[in-house]
C-alpha positions as CSV (number, residue, x, y, z in Angstrom):
1,M,0.0,0.0,0.0
2,G,1.3,3.5,-0.9
3,G,1.8,6.3,1.6
4,R,-1.1,8.4,0.3
5,D,-3.4,5.4,0.5
6,A,-2.3,4.6,4.1
7,G,-2.7,8.3,5.1
8,S,-6.2,8.4,3.6
9,R,-7.2,5.3,5.5
10,A,-5.7,6.6,8.8
11,L,-7.4,10.0,8.3
12,T,-10.7,8.3,7.7
13,V,-10.4,6.1,10.8
14,L,-9.4,9.0,13.0
15,A,-12.1,11.4,11.6
16,K,-14.8,8.8,12.4
17,S,-13.6,8.7,16.0
18,I,-12.8,12.4,16.4
19,P,-15.9,14.5,15.4
20,W,-14.0,17.8,15.2
21,L,-11.2,16.5,12.8
22,M,-11.4,17.8,9.3
23,G,-9.7,16.9,6.1
24,G,-8.6,19.6,3.6
25,S,-6.8,20.4,0.5
26,A,-6.4,23.1,-2.2
27,D,-7.2,21.6,-5.5
28,L,-5.3,18.4,-5.0
29,A,-7.7,16.3,-2.8
30,P,-8.0,13.5,-5.4
31,S,-4.3,13.0,-5.7
32,T,-3.3,13.6,-2.1
33,K,-6.4,11.5,-0.9
34,T,-7.2,13.9,1.9
35,R,-10.9,14.1,1.2
36,L,-13.1,12.5,3.8
37,D,-15.7,10.5,1.9
38,F,-17.6,8.5,4.5
39,E,-21.3,9.1,5.0
40,G,-22.0,12.5,6.6
41,A,-18.6,14.0,6.0
42,G,-19.7,16.6,3.4
43,D,-18.1,19.9,2.7
44,F,-17.5,22.8,5.0
45,Q,-18.8,25.9,3.2
46,A,-20.7,29.2,3.7
47,G,-24.0,28.4,5.3
48,Q,-23.2,24.7,5.8
49,Y,-20.8,24.4,8.7
50,G,-21.3,20.8,9.5
51,G,-19.1,19.5,6.7
52,R,-15.7,17.8,7.4
53,N,-13.9,18.8,4.2
54,L,-12.3,22.2,4.0
55,H,-11.4,23.6,0.6
56,F,-8.5,26.1,0.7
57,G,-8.9,27.4,-2.8
58,I,-6.7,27.1,-5.9
59,R,-3.0,27.2,-4.9
60,E,-1.7,28.5,-8.2
61,H,-3.3,31.9,-7.5
62,G,-0.5,32.7,-5.1
63,M,2.1,31.5,-7.5
64,R,1.5,33.8,-10.4
65,R,4.3,35.9,-11.8
66,C,4.0,39.7,-11.8
């Protein structure tokens, strides 16, 4: 098993046991496997604060050249 797969499994087990634990990523959640996808995890967003996945935005915006 790869490191990202192992990390994803560990994060899921911990998040199911620790209700305040959230997963998060910029635009790389599918490749870093940090998205919590168990039932009820959902997305944390404006007006819906019960979600467990926090989106940081697109990381390339801070990397543009002037």
